[in-house]
Residue frames as a rotation matrix with the C-alpha (Angstrom) as fourth column:
MET 1
-0.729 -0.384 0.566 -124.67
0.325 0.534 0.780 111.42
-0.602 0.753 -0.265 -98.18
ALA 2
0.027 0.744 -0.667 -126.42
-0.524 -0.558 -0.644 112.95
-0.851 0.367 0.375 -101.13
VAL 3
-0.565 -0.081 0.821 -127.70
0.552 0.703 0.449 111.17
-0.613 0.707 -0.352 -104.32
LYS 4
-0.483 0.440 -0.757 -129.00
-0.688 -0.726 0.017 112.86
-0.542 0.529 0.653 -107.45
LEU 5
-0.467 0.421 0.778 -131.90
0.461 0.866 -0.191 111.02
-0.754 0.269 -0.599 -109.06
GLU 6
-0.924 0.281 -0.259 -133.47
-0.369 -0.488 0.791 111.59
0.096 0.827 0.555 -112.47
ASP 7
-0.072 0.990 0.123 -137.20
-0.973 -0.043 -0.225 111.14
-0.218 -0.136 0.967 -113.00
GLY 8
0.788 0.526 -0.319 -138.06
-0.573 0.817 -0.069 107.42
0.224 0.238 0.945 -112.58
GLN 9
-0.043 -0.915 -0.402 -134.54
-0.398 0.385 -0.833 106.41
0.916 0.124 -0.381 -111.51
GLN 10
0.964 0.266 -0.012 -133.94
-0.109 0.435 0.894 103.96
0.243 -0.860 0.449 -108.68
VAL 11
-0.042 -0.992 0.119 -130.84
-0.537 -0.078 -0.840 103.78
0.842 -0.099 -0.530 -106.51
PRO 12
0.404 0.104 -0.909 -130.01
0.582 0.738 0.343 101.19
0.706 -0.667 0.238 -103.86
TRP 13
0.163 -0.273 0.948 -129.44
-0.620 -0.776 -0.117 102.82
0.768 -0.569 -0.296 -100.46
ARG 14
-0.066 -0.259 -0.964 -127.76
0.517 0.817 -0.255 101.06
0.854 -0.515 0.080 -97.55
PHE 15
0.575 0.248 0.780 -128.71
-0.566 -0.568 0.598 101.82
0.591 -0.785 -0.187 -94.02
GLU 16
-0.477 -0.776 0.413 -126.75
-0.831 0.244 -0.500 100.67
0.287 -0.582 -0.761 -90.99
GLU 17
-0.537 0.252 -0.805 -127.35
0.236 0.961 0.143 97.18
0.810 -0.113 -0.576 -89.60
TRP 18
0.439 0.849 0.295 -130.14
-0.066 -0.297 0.953 97.24
0.896 -0.437 -0.075 -87.08
GLU 19
0.540 -0.320 -0.778 -127.80
0.824 0.391 0.411 96.08
0.173 -0.863 0.475 -84.27
LYS 20
-0.570 -0.821 0.008 -125.48
0.808 -0.563 -0.171 99.04
0.145 -0.091 0.985 -84.87
MET 21
-0.355 0.521 0.776 -128.42
0.028 -0.824 0.566 101.43
0.935 0.223 0.278 -85.09
ARG 22
0.676 0.639 -0.367 -129.77
0.336 0.176 0.925 100.17
0.656 -0.749 -0.095 -81.81
GLU 23
0.213 -0.713 -0.667 -126.40
0.975 0.115 0.189 100.74
-0.058 -0.691 0.720 -80.14
ASN 24
-0.785 -0.620 -0.009 -125.92
0.609 -0.773 0.179 104.18
-0.118 0.135 0.984 -81.66
LEU 25
0.259 0.935 0.242 -129.37
0.924 -0.313 0.219 105.72
0.280 0.167 -0.945 -81.27
SER 26
-0.701 -0.467 0.539 -128.94
0.361 -0.884 -0.295 109.46
0.615 -0.012 0.789 -81.41
PRO 27
-0.659 0.442 -0.608 -130.56
0.630 -0.117 -0.768 111.39
-0.411 -0.889 -0.201 -78.54
ASP 28
-0.669 0.394 -0.630 -132.12
-0.451 -0.889 -0.077 113.86
-0.590 0.233 0.773 -81.01
GLY 29
0.079 0.762 0.642 -134.01
0.122 0.632 -0.765 111.07
-0.989 0.138 -0.043 -82.78
SER 30
0.162 -0.074 -0.984 -132.48
-0.819 -0.567 -0.092 111.86
-0.551 0.820 -0.152 -86.19
SER 31
-0.831 -0.422 0.362 -132.10
-0.172 0.814 0.555 108.21
-0.529 0.399 -0.749 -87.25
GLY 32
-0.404 0.671 0.622 -134.31
0.827 0.558 -0.065 107.18
-0.391 0.488 -0.781 -90.17
ILE 33
0.481 0.494 -0.724 -134.58
0.163 -0.862 -0.480 110.74
-0.861 0.113 -0.495 -91.51
VAL 34
-0.333 -0.552 0.765 -133.98
0.910 0.024 0.414 111.78
-0.247 0.834 0.494 -95.19
GLY 35
-0.035 0.305 -0.952 -134.31
-0.036 -0.952 -0.303 115.04
-0.999 0.023 0.044 -97.02
ILE 36
0.011 0.083 0.996 -135.18
0.945 0.325 -0.037 115.95
-0.327 0.942 -0.075 -100.61
LYS 37
-0.214 -0.051 -0.975 -134.57
-0.192 -0.977 0.093 118.84
-0.958 0.207 0.200 -102.99
ILE 38
0.466 0.411 0.783 -136.28
0.716 0.345 -0.607 119.01
-0.519 0.844 -0.134 -106.33
GLU 39
-0.502 -0.814 -0.291 -133.66
0.475 -0.541 0.694 120.70
-0.723 0.211 0.658 -108.50
ASN 40
-0.996 -0.014 0.087 -134.63
0.079 -0.583 0.809 123.54
0.039 0.813 0.581 -110.86
SER 41
-0.308 0.951 -0.031 -138.19
0.842 0.287 0.457 123.61
0.444 0.114 -0.889 -109.51
GLY 42
-0.382 0.100 0.919 -138.08
-0.195 -0.981 0.026 126.69
0.903 -0.169 0.394 -107.34
PHE 43
0.757 0.641 -0.125 -139.37
-0.067 0.267 0.961 124.68
0.650 -0.719 0.245 -104.33
GLU 44
0.127 -0.666 0.735 -137.52
-0.973 -0.228 -0.039 124.71
0.194 -0.710 -0.677 -101.03
SER 45
-0.620 -0.448 -0.644 -135.87
-0.262 0.892 -0.368 121.55
0.740 -0.060 -0.671 -99.64
ILE 46
0.720 0.662 0.208 -137.78
-0.511 0.303 0.805 119.26
0.470 -0.686 0.556 -97.31
THR 47
-0.167 -0.979 0.118 -135.15
-0.764 0.053 -0.644 118.34
0.624 -0.197 -0.756 -94.70
GLU 48
-0.782 -0.167 0.601 -136.75
-0.580 0.551 -0.600 116.02
-0.231 -0.817 -0.528 -92.20
ILE 49
0.179 0.795 -0.580 -138.70
-0.870 0.403 0.285 113.15
0.460 0.453 0.763 -93.74
PRO 50
-0.227 -0.266 0.937 -139.01
-0.768 0.640 -0.004 110.15
-0.599 -0.721 -0.350 -91.41
VAL 51
0.112 0.196 -0.974 -138.69
-0.847 0.531 0.010 106.83
0.520 0.824 0.226 -93.22
ASN 52
-0.832 -0.499 0.243 -138.58
-0.542 0.634 -0.552 104.44
0.121 -0.591 -0.798 -90.24
LYS 53
-0.500 0.683 0.533 -142.16
0.065 0.643 -0.763 103.19
-0.864 -0.347 -0.365 -90.62
GLU 54
-0.746 0.277 0.606 -144.46
0.666 0.315 0.676 102.21
-0.004 0.908 -0.420 -93.50
GLY 55
0.159 0.908 -0.386 -147.07
0.701 -0.379 -0.603 104.53
-0.695 -0.175 -0.697 -94.84
GLU 56
-0.097 -0.103 0.990 -147.74
0.860 -0.509 0.032 107.56
0.501 0.854 0.138 -97.02
THR 57
0.013 0.040 -0.999 -147.08
0.692 -0.721 -0.020 111.16
-0.721 -0.692 -0.038 -95.93
LEU 58
0.497 0.276 0.823 -148.05
0.802 -0.508 -0.314 114.28
0.332 0.816 -0.473 -97.82
TYR 59
-0.258 -0.623 -0.739 -145.70
0.738 -0.621 0.265 117.33
-0.623 -0.477 0.620 -97.76
THR 60
0.857 0.513 -0.055 -146.55
0.393 -0.719 -0.573 120.81
-0.334 0.470 -0.817 -98.92
LEU 61
-0.114 -0.881 0.459 -144.01
0.992 -0.124 0.008 122.27
0.049 0.456 0.888 -101.33
ARG 62
0.745 0.251 -0.618 -143.16
0.371 -0.926 0.071 125.91
-0.554 -0.281 -0.783 -100.64
PRO 63
-0.730 0.530 -0.432 -143.24
-0.248 -0.794 -0.555 128.60
-0.637 -0.298 0.711 -101.89
PRO 64
0.222 0.865 0.450 -146.63
0.375 0.350 -0.858 128.47
-0.900 0.359 -0.247 -103.62
LYS 65
-0.897 -0.423 0.126 -146.66
0.258 -0.271 0.927 128.89
-0.359 0.865 0.352 -107.40
ASP 66
-0.730 0.655 0.196 -149.44
-0.155 -0.437 0.886 131.03
0.666 0.616 0.421 -108.88
ASN 67
-0.303 0.586 0.752 -151.21
-0.943 -0.300 -0.146 130.96
0.140 -0.753 0.643 -105.51
THR 68
0.706 0.497 -0.505 -151.21
-0.456 0.864 0.212 127.11
0.542 0.081 0.837 -105.54
LEU 69
0.014 -0.679 0.734 -149.60
-0.917 0.285 0.281 124.95
-0.400 -0.677 -0.618 -102.86
HIS 70
0.268 -0.020 -0.963 -148.29
-0.653 0.731 -0.197 121.84
0.708 0.682 0.183 -104.60
ARG 71
0.641 0.038 0.767 -147.81
-0.675 0.504 0.540 118.54
-0.366 -0.863 0.348 -102.74
LEU 72
-0.256 -0.731 -0.633 -145.19
-0.759 0.557 -0.337 115.80
0.599 0.394 -0.697 -102.65
LEU 73
0.811 0.549 0.202 -146.08
-0.566 0.650 0.507 112.31
0.147 -0.526 0.838 -101.46
CYS 74
-0.423 -0.905 0.038 -143.50
-0.864 0.391 -0.318 110.13
0.273 -0.167 -0.947 -99.68
GLU 75
0.737 0.655 -0.166 -144.46
-0.601 0.748 0.282 106.45
0.309 -0.108 0.945 -99.74
VAL 76
-0.458 -0.848 0.266 -142.50
-0.881 0.392 -0.267 103.96
0.122 -0.356 -0.926 -97.57
HIS 77
0.733 0.668 0.130 -143.21
-0.680 0.723 0.121 100.24
-0.013 -0.177 0.984 -97.76
LEU 78
-0.268 -0.778 0.568 -141.40
-0.702 0.561 0.439 97.01
-0.660 -0.281 -0.696 -96.97
GLY 79
0.019 0.200 -0.980 -141.16
-0.932 0.358 0.055 94.60
0.362 0.912 0.193 -99.89
THR 80
0.939 0.340 -0.054 -141.52
-0.314 0.911 0.268 90.82
0.140 -0.234 0.962 -99.75
ASP 81
0.415 -0.860 -0.296 -137.71
0.470 0.481 -0.740 90.61
0.780 0.168 0.604 -99.96
ASN 82
0.564 -0.121 -0.817 -137.45
0.798 -0.175 0.577 92.64
-0.213 -0.977 -0.003 -96.66
VAL 83
-0.664 -0.695 0.277 -136.15
0.744 -0.652 0.148 95.71
0.078 0.304 0.949 -98.54
LYS 84
0.010 0.627 -0.779 -137.52
0.528 -0.665 -0.528 99.09
-0.849 -0.406 -0.337 -97.67
TYR 85
-0.361 -0.036 0.932 -138.79
0.899 -0.279 0.338 101.03
0.248 0.960 0.133 -100.71
ILE 86
-0.172 0.248 -0.954 -139.01
0.431 -0.852 -0.299 104.80
-0.886 -0.462 0.039 -100.44
THR 87
-0.319 0.161 0.934 -140.85
0.937 -0.093 0.336 106.58
0.141 0.982 -0.122 -103.30
PHE 88
-0.471 0.207 -0.857 -141.24
0.129 -0.945 -0.299 110.34
-0.872 -0.252 0.419 -103.77
ARG 89
-0.725 0.300 0.620 -144.00
0.675 0.134 0.726 111.15
0.135 0.945 -0.299 -106.24
SER 90
-0.756 0.600 0.261 -146.96
-0.523 -0.794 0.311 113.33
0.394 0.098 0.914 -107.06
PRO 91
-0.660 0.577 0.481 -150.19
-0.226 0.458 -0.860 112.42
-0.717 -0.676 -0.172 -105.21
LEU 92
0.375 0.776 -0.507 -151.98
-0.787 -0.023 -0.617 112.38
-0.490 0.630 0.602 -108.60
ILE 93
-0.687 -0.583 0.434 -151.63
-0.311 0.776 0.549 108.83
-0.657 0.242 -0.714 -109.91
ILE 94
0.142 0.677 -0.722 -153.12
-0.987 0.039 -0.158 107.44
-0.079 0.735 0.673 -113.09
GLU 95
-0.373 -0.176 0.911 -153.92
-0.318 0.947 0.052 103.69
-0.872 -0.270 -0.409 -113.10
ASN 96
-0.478 0.209 -0.853 -154.38
-0.841 0.172 0.514 101.59
0.254 0.963 0.094 -116.23
ASN 97
-0.393 0.450 0.802 -157.24
-0.385 0.712 -0.588 99.18
-0.835 -0.540 -0.107 -115.46
THR 98
0.570 0.524 -0.633 -157.72
-0.796 0.159 -0.585 98.30
-0.206 0.837 0.507 -119.15
GLN 99
0.700 -0.283 0.656 -156.39
0.229 0.959 0.169 95.30
-0.677 0.032 0.736 -121.05
ILE 100
0.587 -0.474 0.656 -154.25
0.715 -0.077 -0.695 97.37
0.380 0.877 0.294 -123.40
PRO 101
-0.410 -0.764 -0.499 -151.30
0.877 -0.481 0.016 99.71
-0.252 -0.431 0.867 -122.92
VAL 102
0.782 0.580 0.227 -152.16
0.616 -0.773 -0.149 103.41
0.089 0.256 -0.962 -122.78
GLU 103
-0.446 -0.850 0.280 -150.14
0.771 -0.524 -0.362 106.58
0.454 0.055 0.889 -123.12
ILE 104
0.661 0.541 -0.521 -150.61
0.697 -0.700 0.158 109.65
-0.279 -0.467 -0.839 -120.96
GLY 105
-0.212 -0.693 0.689 -149.30
0.798 -0.530 -0.288 112.95
0.565 0.489 0.665 -122.17
VAL 106
-0.038 0.083 -0.996 -148.71
0.737 -0.671 -0.084 116.08
-0.675 -0.737 -0.036 -120.19
LEU 107
0.141 0.250 0.958 -150.22
0.909 -0.415 -0.026 118.89
0.391 0.875 -0.286 -122.27
ASP 108
-0.709 -0.322 -0.627 -149.01
0.502 -0.856 -0.128 122.46
-0.495 -0.405 0.768 -121.96
ILE 109
0.248 0.960 0.130 -152.26
0.830 -0.142 -0.539 124.35
-0.499 0.241 -0.832 -122.55
GLU 110
0.458 -0.108 -0.882 -150.57
-0.161 -0.986 0.037 127.66
-0.874 0.125 -0.469 -123.39
ALA 111
-0.473 -0.749 -0.463 -148.17
-0.649 -0.059 0.758 126.24
-0.596 0.659 -0.459 -126.01
GLN 112
0.583 0.806 -0.105 -150.67
-0.722 0.454 -0.523 123.55
-0.374 0.380 0.846 -127.15
ASN 113
0.116 -0.541 -0.833 -148.06
-0.612 0.621 -0.489 120.80
0.782 0.567 -0.259 -127.26
ILE 114
0.958 0.168 -0.231 -147.35
0.037 0.729 0.684 117.65
0.283 -0.664 0.692 -125.33
VAL 115
0.456 -0.796 0.398 -144.39
-0.875 -0.483 0.036 118.11
0.163 -0.364 -0.917 -122.98
ARG 116
-0.691 -0.648 0.321 -143.85
-0.710 0.691 -0.135 114.52
-0.134 -0.321 -0.937 -121.88
VAL 117
0.298 0.760 -0.578 -145.41
-0.759 0.556 0.339 111.09
0.579 0.337 0.743 -122.73
TYR 118
-0.532 -0.378 0.757 -145.58
-0.763 0.601 -0.237 108.12
-0.366 -0.704 -0.608 -120.35
LYS 119
-0.222 0.431 -0.874 -146.56
-0.509 0.713 0.482 104.57
0.831 0.552 0.061 -121.35
ILE 120
-0.364 0.191 0.912 -148.61
-0.880 0.252 -0.404 102.61
-0.307 -0.949 0.077 -118.84
LEU 121
-0.810 0.012 -0.586 -148.99
-0.266 0.883 0.387 98.88
0.522 0.469 -0.712 -119.24
PRO 122
0.225 0.961 -0.158 -152.18
-0.260 0.216 0.941 97.06
0.939 -0.171 0.298 -118.20
GLY 123
0.700 0.187 -0.689 -152.47
0.548 0.479 0.686 96.84
0.458 -0.858 0.232 -114.42
GLU 124
-0.339 -0.870 -0.357 -149.72
0.934 -0.267 -0.236 99.43
0.110 -0.414 0.904 -113.79
SER 125
0.786 0.573 -0.230 -149.87
0.605 -0.791 0.096 103.04
-0.127 -0.215 -0.968 -112.73
GLN 126
-0.297 -0.845 0.444 -147.87
0.841 -0.452 -0.298 106.26
0.452 0.285 0.845 -113.28
PRO 127
0.127 0.289 -0.949 -147.84
0.706 -0.698 -0.118 109.43
-0.697 -0.655 -0.292 -111.13
ALA 128
0.687 0.095 0.721 -148.36
0.602 -0.630 -0.490 112.65
0.408 0.770 -0.490 -113.04
PRO 129
-0.474 -0.848 0.237 -145.75
0.576 -0.502 -0.645 115.41
0.666 -0.169 0.726 -112.67
ILE 130
-0.561 0.209 -0.801 -146.34
0.767 -0.235 -0.598 117.49
-0.313 -0.949 -0.029 -109.52
GLU 131
-0.708 0.227 -0.669 -147.39
-0.155 -0.974 -0.167 120.73
-0.689 -0.015 0.725 -111.26
ALA 132
-0.944 0.328 -0.021 -149.55
0.056 0.223 0.973 119.01
0.324 0.918 -0.229 -113.95
ALA 133
-0.436 0.828 -0.352 -152.57
0.898 0.375 -0.230 118.89
-0.059 -0.416 -0.907 -111.65
TYR 134
0.250 0.563 -0.787 -153.04
0.554 -0.750 -0.361 122.67
-0.794 -0.346 -0.500 -111.68
HIS 135
0.025 -0.329 -0.944 -150.99
-0.424 -0.859 0.288 124.22
-0.905 0.393 -0.161 -114.46
GLN 136
-0.763 -0.241 -0.600 -151.15
-0.647 0.299 0.702 121.56
0.010 0.923 -0.384 -117.23
SER 137
0.443 0.894 0.065 -153.57
-0.875 0.447 -0.184 118.94
-0.194 0.025 0.981 -118.51
VAL 138
-0.642 -0.551 0.532 -153.08
-0.427 0.834 0.348 115.25
-0.636 -0.004 -0.771 -118.69
VAL 139
0.244 0.699 -0.673 -154.45
-0.969 0.147 -0.199 113.50
-0.040 0.700 0.713 -121.80
VAL 140
-0.337 -0.283 0.898 -154.87
-0.348 0.924 0.160 109.75
-0.875 -0.258 -0.409 -122.20
ARG 141
0.356 0.388 -0.851 -154.97
-0.935 0.135 -0.329 107.66
-0.013 0.912 0.410 -125.36
PRO 142
0.916 -0.065 0.397 -154.53
0.038 0.996 0.075 104.03
-0.400 -0.054 0.915 -126.35
ASP 143
-0.028 -0.999 -0.043 -150.89
-0.170 -0.038 0.985 103.14
-0.985 0.035 -0.169 -127.14
GLY 144
0.393 0.138 -0.909 -150.07
-0.862 -0.288 -0.417 103.47
-0.320 0.947 0.006 -130.83
GLU 145
-0.660 -0.684 -0.312 -148.09
-0.746 0.644 0.168 100.21
0.086 0.344 -0.935 -130.90
PRO 146
0.229 0.762 -0.606 -149.94
-0.552 0.614 0.564 96.92
0.802 0.205 0.561 -131.49
PRO 147
0.550 -0.009 0.835 -150.23
-0.808 0.247 0.535 94.72
-0.211 -0.969 0.129 -128.40
GLN 148
-0.511 -0.860 0.007 -147.70
-0.851 0.507 0.141 91.93
-0.125 0.066 -0.990 -127.93
SER 149
-0.955 0.296 0.009 -150.41
0.295 0.951 0.093 89.33
0.019 0.092 -0.996 -127.56
PRO 150
-0.311 0.901 0.302 -154.22
0.058 -0.299 0.952 89.42
0.949 0.314 0.041 -128.07
PRO 151
-0.525 0.159 0.836 -156.09
-0.808 -0.402 -0.431 90.65
0.268 -0.902 0.340 -125.01
ALA 152
-0.984 0.152 -0.091 -157.54
0.175 0.915 -0.365 87.92
0.028 -0.375 -0.927 -122.79
LEU 153
-0.334 0.935 0.117 -161.26
-0.267 -0.213 0.940 87.37
0.904 0.282 0.320 -123.03
LEU 154
-0.870 0.124 0.477 -163.29
-0.475 0.051 -0.879 87.43
-0.134 -0.991 0.014 -119.85
SER 155
-0.503 0.744 -0.440 -166.09
0.145 0.574 0.806 84.98
0.852 0.341 -0.396 -119.31
CYS 156
-0.437 0.458 0.774 -169.03
-0.848 -0.496 -0.185 85.60
0.299 -0.738 0.605 -116.95
């Protein structure tokens, strides 16, 4: 079964009931394996990504681009609702530890323009695009919109 996802899109995925999986374990150990292909990227598919236990795994994307090996991170965790969440993202993550929303922009140095803008709310994070770590710059600025409510004051 194949599913096409856009950047930031989530899709529910149903696995077999654990009782059926236990009865139908394949001898080659292929249960709990997914694959990924990043379309229009020039990178090869990664075909065997195990998602049967929690954790983060780093995969090298091939072939290298401009003598740089880019990475893809697969994060698997079980939510409080007993739903397994599988996230594919860049290992470079930007966290907003301020009290105001910020914007990060992916800057194309050669063209001197911002390719994409992400808004990060206080306490949230956003992974940068995979190739931005080596071939582009990431710029950060306060969000241009006024905050919804005044920032909370901290007392010591």
